[in-house]
Every structure is written in C-alpha cells, then in structure tokens.
C-alpha positions as CSV (number, residue, x, y, z in Angstrom):
1,M,126.7,104.5,107.8
2,S,125.9,105.2,111.5
3,N,122.8,107.2,110.6
4,Q,121.2,104.2,109.0
5,V,118.1,103.0,110.7
6,N,117.9,99.4,111.8
7,P,116.2,97.6,108.9
8,F,114.3,95.2,111.3
9,H,112.9,98.2,113.2
10,H,112.1,100.0,110.0
11,L,110.0,97.1,108.7
12,K,108.7,96.3,112.2
13,I,109.7,92.7,112.0
14,V,111.6,90.4,114.3
15,R,113.7,87.5,113.1
16,N,112.9,84.2,114.8
17,S,115.4,81.4,115.4
18,N,113.5,79.0,113.1
19,G,113.9,81.1,110.0
20,T,110.5,82.8,110.3
21,I,109.7,86.4,111.2
22,T,107.2,88.0,113.6
23,R,105.4,90.9,111.9
24,L,104.8,93.7,114.4
25,R,103.4,96.2,111.9
26,R,99.8,97.2,112.4
27,D,98.1,95.8,109.3
28,P,94.3,96.0,109.6
29,H,92.3,93.9,107.2
30,T,89.0,94.7,105.5
31,P,86.4,92.0,104.9
32,P,84.9,91.6,101.5
33,T,81.5,93.3,100.7
34,P,79.7,91.1,98.1
35,D,76.1,92.3,98.8
36,P,74.8,93.8,95.5
37,T,72.2,95.8,97.4
38,L,74.8,97.9,99.1
39,P,75.1,101.5,97.7
40,I,78.8,101.2,96.9
41,P,80.6,101.6,93.6
42,V,82.6,98.4,93.8
43,L,81.7,95.0,95.3
44,T,84.3,92.6,96.6
45,N,84.3,88.9,97.3
46,D,86.9,86.3,98.2
47,A,87.4,82.9,96.5
48,P,89.9,80.2,97.5
49,I,92.6,79.3,95.1
50,N,94.7,76.8,97.0
51,Q,93.5,76.1,100.5
52,S,96.6,74.1,101.5
53,N,98.6,77.3,100.8
54,N,96.0,79.7,102.1
55,T,96.0,81.5,98.8
56,F,92.9,83.2,97.6
57,A,91.6,85.8,95.1
58,R,89.9,89.0,96.2
59,I,87.7,90.0,93.3
60,F,86.6,93.7,92.8
61,L,83.5,94.1,90.6
62,P,82.2,97.6,89.7
63,S,78.5,97.6,90.8
64,K,77.3,99.0,87.5
65,A,78.4,95.7,85.9
66,L,75.6,94.0,87.8
67,H,73.0,96.8,87.6
68,H,73.4,98.0,84.1
69,S,74.8,94.9,82.3
70,P,77.4,96.6,80.1
71,K,79.8,94.8,77.9
72,K,82.3,92.6,79.6
73,L,85.1,94.5,81.4
74,P,88.9,94.3,81.1
75,L,90.4,91.9,83.6
76,I,93.4,93.1,85.8
77,V,95.2,90.4,87.9
78,Y,96.9,92.4,90.6
79,F,99.8,91.5,92.9
80,H,100.3,93.7,96.0
81,G,103.7,95.0,97.2
82,G,105.4,94.6,100.6
83,G,108.9,93.4,99.7
84,F,107.6,89.8,99.5
85,V,107.3,89.7,103.3
86,L,104.5,92.1,104.3
87,F,100.8,92.7,103.7
88,S,97.8,90.9,102.3
89,A,95.2,91.2,99.6
90,A,92.9,92.0,102.5
91,S,95.1,94.8,103.9
92,D,92.8,97.9,104.2
93,F,95.0,100.3,102.2
94,L,95.4,97.7,99.4
95,Q,91.7,97.1,99.4
96,D,91.1,100.8,98.9
97,A,93.7,101.0,96.1
98,C,92.1,98.1,94.3
99,I,88.6,99.5,94.7
100,N,89.8,102.7,93.2
101,L,91.5,100.8,90.4
102,A,88.3,98.9,89.5
103,N,86.3,102.1,89.6
104,D,88.7,104.5,87.9
105,V,89.6,102.1,85.1
106,N,86.2,100.4,84.9
107,S,87.7,96.9,85.1
108,I,87.4,93.8,87.1
109,V,90.4,93.4,89.5
110,V,91.5,90.1,90.9
111,S,94.0,90.7,93.8
112,V,95.9,87.6,94.5
113,E,96.8,86.5,98.1
114,Y,100.2,84.8,97.7
115,R,102.6,83.2,100.2
116,L,105.0,85.5,101.9
117,A,108.8,85.1,102.6
118,P,110.8,84.1,104.5
119,E,108.4,81.4,105.5
120,H,107.9,80.8,101.7
121,R,110.9,82.1,99.8
122,L,110.9,82.8,96.1
123,P,109.8,81.3,93.8
124,A,106.8,80.4,96.0
125,A,105.0,83.7,95.1
126,Y,105.7,83.1,91.4
127,H,104.1,79.7,91.6
128,D,101.1,81.1,93.4
129,A,100.8,83.8,90.7
130,V,100.7,81.2,87.9
131,E,98.4,79.0,89.9
132,A,96.0,82.0,90.2
133,L,96.0,82.4,86.4
134,H,95.1,78.8,86.0
135,W,92.3,79.3,88.6
136,I,91.0,82.3,86.6
137,K,91.3,80.3,83.4
138,A,89.0,77.6,84.8
139,Q,86.1,80.2,84.9
140,S,84.7,78.7,88.1
141,N,83.8,82.1,89.6
142,D,80.4,83.6,88.5
143,W,81.6,87.2,88.7
144,L,84.5,86.5,86.4
145,R,82.6,84.2,84.1
146,N,79.7,86.6,83.6
147,H,81.5,90.0,83.6
148,A,85.2,89.7,82.7
149,D,86.5,89.9,79.2
150,Y,88.9,86.9,79.2
151,S,90.4,88.1,75.9
152,N,91.6,91.3,77.5
153,C,93.7,90.5,80.6
154,Y,96.5,92.4,82.2
155,L,99.0,91.4,84.9
156,M,99.6,94.3,87.2
157,G,101.7,94.7,90.4
158,S,103.1,97.4,92.6
159,S,106.7,97.1,93.9
160,A,107.3,93.5,94.8
161,G,104.0,92.7,93.2
162,A,105.3,94.1,89.9
163,N,108.3,91.8,90.3
164,I,105.8,88.9,90.7
165,A,103.7,90.0,87.7
166,Y,106.9,90.1,85.6
167,H,108.1,86.7,86.6
168,A,104.7,85.1,86.3
169,A,104.5,86.6,82.8
170,L,107.9,85.1,81.9
171,R,106.7,81.7,83.1
172,V,103.6,81.9,81.0
173,A,105.5,83.2,78.0
174,A,108.0,80.3,78.2
175,E,105.3,77.7,77.7
176,V,105.5,76.0,74.3
177,D,101.7,75.6,74.1
178,R,100.4,78.8,72.5
179,D,97.0,78.4,74.2
180,Y,98.5,77.6,77.6
181,L,96.0,79.8,79.4
182,G,93.1,79.7,76.9
183,P,90.5,81.2,77.0
184,L,92.5,83.7,79.2
185,K,94.5,86.1,76.9
186,I,97.2,88.2,78.5
187,R,97.5,91.5,76.5
188,G,100.0,93.3,78.7
189,L,101.9,93.9,81.9
190,I,101.5,97.0,84.2
191,L,104.5,97.3,86.4
192,T,104.3,100.2,88.9
193,Q,107.5,101.0,90.8
194,P,108.8,97.4,90.2
195,F,111.0,96.0,92.9
196,F,114.3,94.9,91.3
197,G,118.0,95.3,92.2
198,G,121.5,93.9,92.0
199,T,124.7,93.6,93.9
200,K,125.9,96.9,92.6
201,R,124.3,100.1,93.8
202,V,122.8,102.3,91.1
203,P,123.0,106.1,91.2
204,S,119.5,106.6,92.6
205,E,120.4,104.2,95.5
206,L,123.6,106.1,96.2
207,K,121.8,109.5,96.1
208,L,118.9,108.3,98.3
209,E,121.0,106.2,100.7
210,N,119.0,107.5,103.7
211,D,115.6,107.6,102.1
212,P,113.0,107.6,104.8
213,V,110.6,105.3,103.0
214,L,112.8,102.5,101.5
215,P,116.5,103.0,102.0
216,P,118.7,100.6,100.1
217,H,119.9,98.7,103.2
218,V,116.3,97.9,104.0
219,C,116.0,96.5,100.5
220,D,119.1,94.4,101.2
221,L,117.2,92.8,104.1
222,L,114.1,92.2,102.1
223,W,116.1,90.4,99.4
224,E,118.0,88.4,102.1
225,L,114.6,87.2,103.5
226,S,113.1,86.5,100.1
227,L,115.7,85.1,97.8
228,P,116.6,81.4,97.8
229,V,119.2,80.7,100.5
230,G,122.7,81.1,99.3
231,V,122.2,83.4,96.3
232,D,123.0,87.1,96.0
233,R,121.1,90.0,94.5
234,D,122.4,89.2,91.0
235,H,120.1,86.2,90.9
236,E,117.5,86.4,88.2
237,Y,114.6,86.9,90.7
238,C,116.2,90.2,91.7
239,N,118.3,91.2,88.6
240,P,116.2,90.9,85.4
241,T,119.4,90.9,83.2
242,A,120.4,87.5,84.8
243,G,119.2,84.0,83.9
244,D,116.8,83.2,81.1
245,G,114.7,86.3,81.5
246,P,116.2,88.3,78.6
247,A,115.8,85.4,76.2
248,I,112.2,84.8,77.2
249,L,111.4,88.5,76.4
250,D,111.8,87.4,72.8
251,R,108.7,85.2,73.3
252,V,106.9,88.2,75.0
253,R,107.5,90.2,71.9
254,Q,106.2,87.3,69.7
255,L,103.1,87.1,71.8
256,G,102.4,90.8,71.2
257,W,102.2,91.7,74.8
258,R,102.7,95.4,75.7
259,V,104.3,96.7,78.9
260,L,103.7,99.8,81.0
261,V,106.5,100.7,83.5
262,T,106.0,103.6,85.9
263,G,108.0,105.1,88.7
264,C,109.2,108.3,90.2
265,H,112.6,109.9,90.8
266,G,112.1,110.1,94.5
267,D,112.4,106.3,94.7
268,P,115.8,104.8,95.4
269,L,114.9,102.0,93.0
270,V,114.1,104.2,90.0
271,H,117.3,103.5,88.1
272,H,116.7,99.8,88.3
273,Q,113.2,100.5,86.9
274,V,114.5,102.6,84.1
275,A,117.0,99.9,83.3
276,L,114.2,97.3,83.2
277,A,112.1,99.4,80.8
278,K,115.2,99.8,78.6
279,L,115.9,96.0,78.7
280,I,112.3,95.2,77.6
281,K,112.4,97.8,74.9
282,E,115.8,96.5,73.6
283,K,114.2,93.1,73.2
284,G,111.6,94.6,70.8
285,V,108.7,94.5,73.2
286,A,106.3,97.5,73.0
287,V,107.0,99.6,76.2
288,V,105.3,102.6,77.6
289,S,107.3,104.2,80.4
290,H,106.5,107.1,82.7
291,F,108.8,108.4,85.4
292,S,107.7,111.4,87.3
293,E,109.7,113.8,89.4
294,G,109.6,113.7,93.2
295,G,107.5,111.2,95.0
296,C,108.6,108.1,97.0
297,H,108.4,104.4,96.8
298,G,104.8,103.2,97.2
299,I,103.3,106.6,96.8
300,E,100.8,105.4,94.1
301,V,99.2,103.0,96.6
302,R,98.6,105.4,99.5
303,D,98.4,108.9,98.0
304,R,95.1,109.4,96.1
305,T,96.4,112.2,93.9
306,H,99.3,110.1,92.6
307,Q,97.0,107.1,92.4
308,K,94.7,109.0,90.1
309,Q,97.6,109.9,87.8
310,L,98.7,106.3,87.7
311,Y,95.2,105.0,87.0
312,N,94.8,107.5,84.1
313,L,98.0,106.0,82.6
314,V,96.6,102.5,83.2
315,N,93.3,103.5,81.5
316,D,95.1,104.9,78.5
317,F,97.3,101.8,78.3
318,I,94.4,99.4,78.4
319,A,92.4,101.5,75.9
320,S,95.4,101.6,73.4
321,S,96.0,97.8,74.0
322,S,92.4,97.0,73.4
323,S,92.5,98.8,70.1
324,L,95.1,96.2,69.0
325,L,92.9,93.3,69.7
326,G,92.7,92.3,66.0
327,L,95.1,89.5,66.9
328,D,94.4,85.8,66.3
329,D,93.3,83.7,69.2
330,S,96.8,82.8,70.1
331,G,97.8,86.4,70.8
332,L,100.4,86.2,68.0
333,T,100.5,88.6,65.2
C-alpha cells in the first residue's frame, strides 16, 4: 500500500475546510466559434440552460449543415467525464473530442455543462442532465430547431459522464407520461468507459491496483467527494445493481432504447463496465458491447486513434438504431 500515490496529488486538488475543493490542475478553456464564415468543419456556440446554476449547453454543428442544407442530423447529448469533480464542457481537450464526434459521426452534439462535486454532490449532475433535456425539448435554439432530428436523439457520456447519461436515462424512463420529452425522442444510450463501482473490488481493480491513470484508491476519493454524505459505494449512484435502477431497466426495454457500452481491458473499471452491460442485457434491453485490449481509462477522449475507433462504433450504432425508427411516436413497439 505504501507505493500508492496520494489521491489528492494525483487529481491535483486540495480539500478546503468548508467542504469545497481547490482545483490546481491546468484546465485551459476554449471559447465557442459560431461564425459561419470561418473555414472550419464544425461550428460551436454556447447557450444558457440555468443561469442560477451556471449550467449551459455547448452546441457543435457541422458546417455543412449550414452550407449544404442536408437532412436533419442525429442529436447526441454529451456529458463529459472527470470523476464528477473536474473539467468543463469548455475544456480544450473535451472541445476537440466533441468537434471530432460531430464531424466523424455527422451529428449535432450538445455538450452539457453540469454542476461539479463536492460543491454540488450527486444527484445535482443528474438533475442538470434532465433539465438540459427539457431545455432541448423546448426547441428555443435555432441551430437545434433547424438542423437536429429530434426523433433521433442519443444520450452519450464518457466515464463519469456515462454514469450521468445512464442515470438521466433512468429518470426519463421512470416517468409515467410516454411523451415526457416530446418532441424529443431518445433512441439509445452510448456509454464509453462508464464510471461505476462498489464496495467490493473487482478483479480488474485488484490487477491494476497501481494503475498510473486511475488507480482504484483515487476512484475511492472521487466517490467520497461525489456521493451524498453518509452513503457508501454500494449506493445506486455508484452501483447500478442497487436501488430501483434494475427495475427501471424494464421500462427502458419497453421504450425500445438500445445501449452501446464500450471499454478497454487496461482500465481498472472494466469489470464494472462488463457487469453493467450484462445487467442491461439480462433485463432484455438491446445491448452492443465492445471491450478492446490494452488502453487506459479516458483514452478515447485524448488519443485520436482510439477516438476514431470509438466514433466508428458510434456511427454504426446510430445507423443501426436509425434503421429501427419504424416505431410509433411514443418510442414503444
């Protein structure tokens, strides 16, 4: 145990006496580029969601949607990673990842700025995610109203963002009203290296105890900072087998949503991710899973080669889901 790095040093954060943290990590932000005359493949723009919570949407629109007026594009609502405590929709490397996503998959991407823990512990981020879906539903943004196919929407996230996408989906699925988000129709979830856990270590965590990217004891700290005070990692926000989640998956199946789960065996969390895909499949939900060899946690965000491989999977997943759009307006078969 003595060779474990200090998790605060690893994350470059300092705990403050008032329950907040100071983030020391260099996290340069990129401003949006909405000018349609710029010779760039993807335009970006910000729109406020809830100004009192400082939440906003960064929208990524392929330029050809403006210049060539093709048919409306699939809509991907994206939630970034960072263990619930780090980064922003404006972080430069996440900006680049979403630009590539919009361009490679030929889709409109809405990257949601949600509140961070520990200043805003879970379920604050889940509330922000659902609020973002209602904001999109209102069709108040010109880019979305004019160019997004509201009948072909996917919730996507990486790491903690995948956890947020999953729990936001459960909250939407649990609503009795079948047209809860109409005209917005969710068709599937895209969960890349989803951030889940439990009080018991899984084999991949034991094998990669000293992983240089995301060792399990660093995850322990992230969950300590993010979960409601007084609960452990077998809480439903962390452990998808707990609480009402498994029962709500029956509703996900009824809605006809499909799920893509991806990961890699160099990630200490991979066995949690495999278990999540198995749980979803056992509930009768259509699941596509892909777990590659090697890699590390977060590789698909920062490594362009792995990112292209992921976006090829996403492209195929959306194409196959779109071919099933002969559903009624409720999304039910």
